[in-house]
C-alpha positions, 0 to 999 in steps of 0.5 A, spaced: 692 599 557 696 602 552 693 600 545 686 599 543 688 591 541 689 590 549 683 594 551 679 589 546 682 583 549 680 585 556 673 587 554 672 581 549 674 576 555 667 577 558 663 577 551 664 570 549 663 563 553 669 558 554 670 554 548 669 546 550 676 542 550 674 535 549 679 533 555 676 538 559 669 537 559 668 538 567 672 544 567 668 547 561 661 545 564 663 549 571 666 555 567 659 555 563 655 555 569 659 561 572 659 564 565 651 564 564 650 566 572 654 572 570 650 574 565 644 579 566 638 574 568 643 569 569 639 564 574 633 564 569 638 562 563 641 557 567 635 554 569 633 554 562 639 550 560 638 545 566 630 544 566 628 546 559 624 552 556 618 555 558 612 551 558 606 555 558 601 553 563 594 550 561 588 555 561 581 553 562 576 557 558 569 559 559 566 554 555 570 549 560 575 547 554 582 546 557 587 549 552 595 551 552 596 558 553 599 562 547 605 566 546 600 572 543 599 576 549 605 573 554 606 577 561 613 580 562 615 574 566 614 569 560 617 574 555 623 574 559 623 567 560 623 566 553 628 570 552 633 567 557 631 560 553 634 563 547 640 566 550 641 560 553 641 556 547 646 561 544 651 561 549 651 553 549 652 553 542 657 559 542 661 555 547 662 549 543 668 547 538 666 546 531 666 538 531 661 538 537 657 544 534 656 540 527 653 534 531 648 538 536 646 544 532 640 541 529 637 541 537 633 548 538 633 547 546 639 549 550 637 543 555 637 538 549 644 541 547 647 541 554 645 533 555 647 531 548 654 534 549 654 531 556 653 524 553 658 526 547 664 528 552 663 523 558 661 517 553 660 511 558 664 513 563 663 509 570 662 512 576 667 510 582 662 505 585 660 502 578 667 501 577 668 498 584 662 493 583 666 490 576 672 489 580 672 482 583 676 482 589 682 477 589 685 479 596 682 482 602 686 486 606 690 482 611 690 476 607 696 472 606 699 472 599 702 465 599 696 462 602 692 465 597 697 463 591 696 456 594 688 456 594 689 458 587 694 452 585 689 447 588 683 450 584 687 450 578 689 443 579 682 440 580 680 444 574 685 441 570 685 434 572 677 434 571 678 436 564 684 432 562 680 426 565 674 427 562 677 427 555 681 421 556 675 416 557 
């Protein structure tokens, strides 16, 4: 390292999450997961993205009424989980391109943002199994192509003759 600029580039390389490119969503998703895991309390941050924010448990009071626990006196673990949820939201938002950010910035929870980005980037991509279900096999492996063409011609002849004969009556 000879200059301050080179030093800042090297140091800054770990200080920001990878930027989303629309054509490389799957790569970005994996890089984001590794980036989150590499942060302090990374497992908790990643858990907040995948499973949603900390949900405080219900507490049964002395009078028998069940109420949700409040953030007034959080335990150390609860405070840490809440902070990790905030960090997770921050990390995901920082990794988005400006056009995607404009679409999802009204969501406040990292899981909601993560899911919306997934829907935006993947759209209605079909899995390989779904694609195979949509394809109608015309030929089976080992079929004679000439025999298949003859069957198709016979079928088309029957269809065409039934249409034309009924129209002429």
